[in-house]
N, C-alpha and C positions, 0 to 999 in steps of 0.2 A: 691629219687623222687617217688612220689605214681601217677601211671597212671591214668588219667581221661579222657582219650581220647586224639587225636590228633587235636592240635589247628591249623585250617586254617586260615592264614593272608593274605589279598589281598595287593596290591601295596599300595593304599592310606593309609592303616593302618599301614603298615611298615614304611612309611615316616613319619607319624605322631608321631612315637615312636621311632626314632632315629635322633639324631641330628649329625652336624657335628663335634661339639667340644669334646663332650663325646667318639665319634667314633675315634678321633684323639688321645686321651689319651688311648684308648683302645688299638688302632692298635700299638701305640709306645710300650706299655708294653707287647703285645704278640711277637713283633719282639726281644724285650730284652730277653723275657723268652727263645725263641727260641735259640739266642744265646748263651745262658748260660746252654744249654742243659737240660732245665726244660719241653720242650715239643718236642713230636716227630715231625720228618719231614712230611710235607704236601705231598699229592700225585696229580698226574695231569695225566689225560688220554685225547688224542683227536681223533676225529674221523672226515673224511671228508664225506661230502654229495655234490651231484652234484652242488647246488647253494650255499653253504655255508659250515658251519662245526658245530660239538658240541664239547665241552670241559667239562669234569668232574672233579672237584676238590674237595679233601677230607682231612679232619683233625681231630685230636683228641685233645681235650685241658682240663686240669684240671683247674679250674676256682672257687675261693671262695669255696673250699670244694665240688665242684659239678665237674661231668666229662661230658664233652658235645663231641658228635660227630656230624660233619656237612659233607653232601655231595652235592656239587651244580651242577646242570645241566645246562648249558648255550648252547642256540644255536644263532649262528651268521649268518645272511642271509642277506648280504648287499644290495640285490635288493628286499627286502619284502615290502617296501613302495610301489615302482611303480609296483610291479606285485600282491600284496594281500592286499595293505593297512594297512600292519602290522609293527610293530617295527622291527628294524634290529636285535636287541638282545632281547631274551626273555629266561626265564628260571625258576627254581624252587630250593629252599634249603630244603633238609629234615635235621631236627635237631632232634638227637637222645639222649637218655640217655646213657651216655657212660659206666654205671654200668650195666644196664639191656638190653641195645639195642632198648627199647622201643622208638617208633617215638613221639617225644614230639610235633613237629610242622612241618607243610608244610607252606612255606613262598615264596612268589612271590620274585624272585632275583634281579629285576632290581634295585630298590633303594639301597638295600645292597651293590649291586655291585658298583654303582656310588658313594655312599657315603664313602664306606671303602677305595676305590681307590683314591679319592681326599682326604681322610684323610692321606694315605701314601704319598702322593705328598707333603703335607704340613709338615708332620713329617721329610720327608728327607730335605725339604728346611729349615727347623730349624736347621739341622745339618750340612747342606752342602752348602746352600747360603751364600753369604757375608751378614753380618749382617745390613749393610746399602742398601742391595738391593730394589729400590723403583720402578722400571720398570718391568714388565712383559709382556711376549708375550703368548697369548693362540691361540694355532693352533687347530682348530676344536671346534666349537662354538656350540655344542649340549649339552646336560645335564652334560655330564662328564667336558667339559669345564667350565661350570657355577660353578660346585661345586669345582673345581679346584681353580679357581680365589676366591671364598668365602673363601675357606680353606687358601689359601696362605696369604689372607689379616690379617688373624689371627696370623701369625707368623713372618711377615715381613712388614716395614713401607712402604706399597706401595702408590704411589702417582700417577701412571699412569699405563695404560695397554693398549696393543694393542690386538685387535681381528681380527684373520684370519680365514677364511673359503672359500673353493671353492664356496660356495653359498654366494655370496656378501650380500644378503639381510639378510640372517642368521646372518651375522656377525654385520649387522646394528642393529637387534633386539637386540641381545647379549649386544651391547655397550649401547644401551639405557636402557636397563634394569638394567644391573649391575652399570652403572655410578651413576644411583638414588640411588639403594640399598647400595653400598659400599660407596658413597661419594668419589670417586675418578675419574679422567678422563680416561674414558674408550674409545678409538678410534677404530673404524672399519677401516681395511687397506688393499689395494689390493697386497701390495708388502711385502712377508712374510720375505723375505731376509734382507730388509731393516729395518724392525721393529725388527728382532732379533740382528742386529747390534747395535741397540740402547737400549738393554735389558739388564738386570742383571739375569733375570729367563726366561726360556722359556719351556713350557708345551706342548708336542705334544699328543693330544689323537684324533686320527684319525683311520679309518679302511683301511688305505692305504697299499697297496702291492708292493709300490715302493718307495724308499726313495726320500724325498724332502728337507730335511735340511741338508745343505753342510758344509763341515769344514770350509769353507772359510767364512761363514755367521756368525760364532760365535767369538764374541771377548772374550779377557782375562777376566777372573773372572766369567764367566757365569756359571750359574747352569740350566742343563737341565733336565728335569724329560720327559723320553720317556715311554709312558704309552699305545700307541696303539698296539704294537706288543706282542701279547699274543698267537700267533700261529706261526709255522715255515714260514707260508707264508706271514705274515705280516711285513712291516718294514716301519721307518720313517725316520732313520738317515742313512747319508751315512757311510758306515763302516770305511772310513778312519777318520771319526770324533772320533773313540774311540780310535784310535791309537796316543799313546803318552799322551793321557788325563786321568784324574783319573776315572775310573769306579767304581761305586758302585751299587750293584745289591740287590734285594729283597731275591732271593733264588738263589745261584750260578747255582746248577744243572739245576734248571728250566730256568734261562736265557741262559744257554749254549745250552739249546734243542729247546726254542721258542722265545728268546727274540732278541733284538738287539746285544747283545753278540754274539748269534747264527750265525748272518750274517757276522759280523767281523772275528769271528773263522774260518768260511767257506772260507772268502776271503783271509785267511792266514796274517791278518794284526794284530791280537792279539791271545794270548792263555789265558787260565783259570789262568794261574799264573800271568797274567798281572792285573786281577781284583783285586782292592784296598782291597775291604771288602764287607761282606753283610752288609746290613742296620743295623741290629741288633747288629752287632760287634761294630758299631760306637756308637749307644745309649748306650750300655753297657760299653763304654770306653775301650772296648778290642783293638780296632784300632782307627786310627786318621781318622778324616773327613776332612774339609777344615784345610790346614796349611799355605795358603798364600792368598792374597786378588786377585792374578793374574791367579790361576790356574783354569782351565775349569773341573768341575765335571758333570759327566753323571750318572743319577740314572736311571738304566734299571729296569722298573717296570712292571713285567709280572702278578702280581697278586697273592696272595696265598690264600689258603683255610684256613691257620691261621686266616687271616683277615675276611673270611667269618663266621668262627665259632664263633669269638668273638663278631662279630656285631650281628649274629643271637641270639646269647645268650642274648645280651642286650635287643633285640626287644622281645624275648620270655618272659624274666622275667617280663618286663614291662606290656606286653599284660596280662599276668597271674594276675597281680596287678591290672590293669586297668578293667579286665573282657571283654577285647577286643577280637575279632575274634570269629569263630565258632567251636565248638567241634565236632569231628567226630569220633567215635569208629569202627577203620577197622575190628576189631575182631568180631563185633556184628553180 
């Protein structure tokens, strides 16, 4: 790659260059490559701040005879909207040439994080949800909830979805928007437990620091994608829910440190050895995914830098082809 300056890409530009279907295909492939030992393990670092925290995720990936390195720095400050009128999550991704180290692009991280996370949820559902799964509950009706339902609709024959959020008006807006867009019955609901008991799939994508989905609320055969816990303080699932049910993780070490698995291990309810598989192992056919219609399967999705680097590479290559963004020479 010949350096021509670092490409700066804003959130709207990133959104226009990255579709969920192509991201799903890329995420599926990168998980498979990781399972086959064809890419190095990603790294993660978390730091606390008074009103929130930061995490840095990094990965190196060989892709189509090119090597890319990406490091994402995301800030998560839950009270930003009320205090400063700012988003809860903000950040940037630095994409570098893995051969020379040259900084190829600096991208807003928000859209990439949302889309690649929804893509991973759908890929996991493709392998772990029942083939006939037709009813989904989305808990957390923000941007992540929206992309999750859009992506799920591409891999399972959804006929109905329940939308739950602590902000009932937000759930109502979600339902109205997605019903028309997807052509399915999306209903805002005030009772999460009742909705989950009627669902085949449940996605939790909230900033919660206290579990709210209980073992007793999940019926046999349900697939759960737990997306919100990406730091040790975050939690959405009752730890007992993981005991005796099938656990599939994105990256074992990461989930044992910052995911729902972390809380279940701390509670003494499961051990690392109780984890069935990493998602890549299932995709690669190295381990079994769903083996019966009755089993409850939990996907602990902490989000990996492998997802970030493959998504950022797609955006960068498309931006170069389209002449999008602004070039900046840091060395000038």
